[in-house]
Each structure stands twice: as structure tokens, then as C-alpha cells.
N, C-alpha and C positions, 0 to 999 in steps of 0.2 A: 503493499500500499505507500510506503514512505517513498520507494522508488519510483513509483508510477506518480506521486504527487510532484516529485522533484522533476520530471521530465515534461509535466504538464506545464512548470514553471517555467522551465528554461524554453520550451517552445513559446508561451507567451511573449518572456523577453525577446526572443528572436522575432516574433511576430511587430511587438512594438518599437522594434528597431528597424524593422523594415518601413514600417510606416510613416519615420520619420524623413524618410527619402521622398522627396516628392515625384509622382509620375511624371514622364515626359510626354505622356498621352493627353492631348488636347482636342477636346471635342470639335473638330471642325466645323460639323455641320449645323452646329448650335447657333452658328453666325447667321444672323436674320437682316436682309438687305433693308429692309421696311425701317426696322432701327435705326441703323445707318444712316439713311435716307431722311427721317425725323430729326436727327441731330442737324443735319445740313439746311434743313429747312429753319428751325432755330436760327443757325448763324446768319443765313440770306433776309430772317426777318430782322435784323438788325439794321440791314443796310450794309453799305461799305466801311470796311474796317482796315483802315491804313494804319501804320505805325504810329503811337502817340495818340489816338482818335479815343473819344469814348465809347463808340461800338468796340473798339479791339479790346478796351478792357471790359467791356460787358460781356465780349465772348471768351477772354481769359476767365472770367469768373464763373462762366457756364459749363465752361471744361473742367474746369479744377471740381467744381460742384459735383460734376458728372462722375469723375475720377474718384474722388473721395465716397461717394454713392457706391462705389464698385468695391471698396475695402481696399483701394490703393494710397499708400503713402504720399501725399502732395505738397509741390511748393512750387511757389512762382521765384523767378530768377530775375529782379529786375535791374535794370541798369542804363544809364545814358551813355549815349555815342555821338559823336562830332560829325555830322552828317553833312552832305551837302547843301542840303535846307535847315543846318544850323544844329542845334543840340536838340536830339531824341530820346525820349524814353523807351524801351524797348523791355517787354517781358516774354519770356520763356516760361511754358508750364509743364512742369515734370510729374508724372506719377510713375510710382515704383512698386511692385508685387511687393507683398511683404515676407515670403520665402525667401531667402537667401543661403546660397553654399559660400563656404570660405573658400578664399584662395582668388588668384588672379586670373585672366582669362577665362571670366563666366558670361559675363551680361551682355543681353542682346537688348539692343535699343530700336524700338520702332518710331519712326520721325515722321513729323507734317508739320508744312506751316499752317497758319491761321489768318495770317495778314493777307489785305488787299493792294493790288498796287494804286498809288495816286494817281487818277485819272481824272483831271479838272472837267468838268462840264458832263461826264459819264457816269451813269449808273452802274458802276461794275461792283456787283455782289458777289461773284467769285463762288457763284455754285459748285463749278468742277474744279476750277484753281484755287486750290486752297479750303474749300469745303468740303468736296468729297473725299479728301483724305480723312478729315478730322473727322467726319462721321464713321470710314473705318477704323480708324484708329481707337475711337470711343467703342466702338461694338466689340472690336475685338479685346480690348480692356476688359469689357464685362464678361466675355467667354473666359479669358485665360487668365483672370484676377487672382486664381488658386496656384498660376504657377511660379516657379520660383526664378529669377535673377531677370525679370523682362521690367525694362523702361518705357514709359511712354512718352514722349518728348515732344511738345508742339512748340514748334519755332516763330519768333516774331521775326519780321523783316528780311523775310527772305527776298520780297520785291524790292528793286533799288528805289532810290529817292528820285533820282533825275535818269541817269542811264548806266546798265549793267556793266562792271569794270572788277577789277580786283580790290578796289575801293569802295565801291558801291553795291550794296544787294549783302544777302545772307549773313545780316547783320546778326541774327540770333545764333546761328548754327558756328558761327567762326568764335562767338562770344562763348558759347558751351564748348568748344573745343578747348578755348586755351583756361577756361575753369577746369577742365579735368589734367591740362598739364600741370596747372597749379599744384593741383592735389597731388600730383604723381600718380594718376589714376589710367595713364590711356592702354597701358597693359589689362588694365582691368575689364575692360569693352572688347568684346568677343567680335562683334558686328554692329554696323548700322544697316539698318533696313527702312529706306526712306519712302514714302509713298507721297505722288503728287499727280493731281489729275488722273484720278482714278474712275471716275462716275461718268465718262461719256456713254450715253445710249447706246452706241455705235462703239462699241467698246474693241482696243486695240492697241493691247500693252505694248510699248517699244522702249525696250531694256538699251540703254545707252552704253556707248562703248568705254565710257572714262567710271567704270565700275570692277570689281574684283571676280573673275573670270568665274572662279568657285561657287561666290553667290549666286550669279545667275545661271549657272548651272543647276545648283540644287532649288532654285526657282521653278526651271523647267521640269524636272524631279518631281515638285511637288504638285505639278500644274498637272503632267501626265496621272498624277495619282488621283487627283480629285475629279477627272474627267473635262479638264477646263484648256487643254495644251494649245487649243489653234487659237484662243485668244491673246498668247504671249508669244513677242518676237525680239529681234534685235534692232536697233535705230543704226543707222549708218554711222554716225560719229559721235561723239561726246554733247553732252548735257550739262549747264551750269546753273548745279541746283545744290541744295543743302546738304547732300553728301561730299560735295567737293573737299570742304576743309576737313573732313575726318579721312578722306583718303591723303592728301598732304600730310595728316600726322601720323598714317603708317596703319590707320584701324582699316580693316575690310569692310567695304561699303558698296551698296548697290541701289538704285533708282527705279523702284517700280512706278513707271508714268505711261500716259497715252497722249503724246504728242501730236496726235492725228483726229484735232478735236474738232470737227467741223461742218460746213454745209454738204459736203461731198465726200467718199472715201478718199484718203490720202491729204484730204485738207488741213488746215489748222487755223481757219478764218474765225473760228468763236472763240480764239483765244486774245486775252485782253481788249473784250468788246463787251457791250451791253446784253451781246447772244450769251454771254456765261449764265444762263440763267435755270431756273430748277427744270423747265420742260426739257431741256436739254441734257440731263443726266437720268440714270436709273436706279433702283433699286436693285435690280437684276445685276447691272453690271460690278454693283459695289460689293455685292453678295459673292460673285464671282471672283474679286480679288482679295475679299477679306477671308473667305474658306481655304484660298491657295496661300495666301499667307501666312493663315496659323496652321497650316498643314506644312510651309515652309520652317516654320518655328519648330516643330516637332523634329524635322530632321536637321537642325543645325543643332538641338539638343544634343543630338547622337551622333554630332562632329566633333571631334575632339579639338580640332585647331582651325583655323579658315589662313594662318600668316604664313 
């Protein structure tokens, strides 16, 4: 009897030990496109949200509140930068899942920008350009909130003040990477998976050439497994986006983006216009991207290193 009791106790200890290790399984089918779409509608209802505006602050508050409701540890990273338009206050919103491993090279960052470009006289609400990727990230945060070592980072200031250059645009992502450097945490980041313009009703993801090849390949693997491979392809050149500062710092990074957002296949004439509105995006497109990216996260959890 005593021997049997000891055996049962040992088995319970082993089970308890196993339960402390979070599963890499993510229920990617639980991602709901309509939920993501509703988040985008909320941002669009605020109107244009250029950096430093009241609408940008309202958007940041909404994002942070949603992350908190999903059980993530949330912070706002507020900073002032000298821009071609003078000093501007920017704010990144960061949500971290609460389960953490110890050691380096663990964290996967999911990124999106949420600001819209300054366009005087144009009602540019950015349903796709900024809005759709925010909606997808928030719904991903809901589904994957119980996972370990995931950061959901919403960058301010992706859009330029005047003209895209090395000194204008990507304000939030540059600041975020510099803060990682200052804290000596670059090696703590396994990868950045950036999403941008992922809601086009005529979805055609175009992965740019300036990305870590292993990440692009993992995404194609994930797309095959989810049954969505036909929606994902390669862009012939590079794209200047928030993944660039991460690549420059030596962090594996990719950009999931549809740069053919227009009135006809292959066109991009809705980009940075009043036509970037809710009627030109779809919940189904966001569901395809969200489910595939969640499956990608599972594959990355199983990958020791991408460096």
C-alpha cells in the first residue's frame, strides 16, 4: 500500500511539472475575422489618427484596454522626437503574455503600426493601412493570450511626416529597437513578425525581399497547413516598413503585407487615399492572415533559432 501511494505521488509530481511548461499548440482556427473587423471599425470611427493627434491617443487607449481585457501585461512607451514638423509626441503600445521562459532568444514579437499618414484635405482613415493589421493583432492576442513569450507591439509613427527617408518615418519601431539596445535585450528577441495592409478584400500577400528568408519559408509552410497557400507570394523588391530597424539590429524579421491594394489586380491605387475605407477590406481576408500567422507562431516555437 505504501509503495503504491509513493508511486501515485511521484506520478502527480511529474504531471505537475509537465503542466508548468506551456503547450506550443495554438488554436489557430479560433481566430474570428469578424472580431478583427470590429476592431478596425472602432479605429476608423475615430477618423484619421496621425501621430500626436487626439485620435491617435484614443486609438492607443482602445488598443491598451483590449490587451488588458485579454490578460496581457500592457504598457505605453511614450517619447518625443524632433521631426520635420517639429517636436511630436509618439506612443507605442506593448502587450506581453504573462507566461515567460527564462533565457535568451525566446520572445517572438508581433508588430503593427496604428497611425495614419498626415494628408491635409483628405479623409484618410486607414482601414487597411494600419487598421487591418491592428485588428488582426488584437484578435491574435485574444486567441494566444495563454502562450508564453509573445509580445504584441503597436508602433506609432510608421508614416512619415513629410517624405519617407532614413530620417523620416518608422519613428516608433526605431525607438523600440533602440530601447532594446539600451537594455541589452536584442539577443532576447527570437523574431519580429510584422503585419501591415492585410485586410484587402482581394487578398494577395506580397512578402518583400528585405526579410529573413527562413521566416518567409516558415510562413509558406504555415499557409500550406492552413490551406491558404494561394494567398501568399513574394514581392520582387524590398519594402520600407517597421521591420527594417529590426533587420538593421540583427533581429530576424519579416513583413506580412499586401502591397497590391487597388481597384484592379496588381494595382495599389487605394493606398494613401480616401478609398482606404471599410468597404474595401474584408473579415475573411483578416481571418486568412490571422489564422496563418497563428500557425506560423506554432512553427516558430518549434524552431530553436533563426539567426
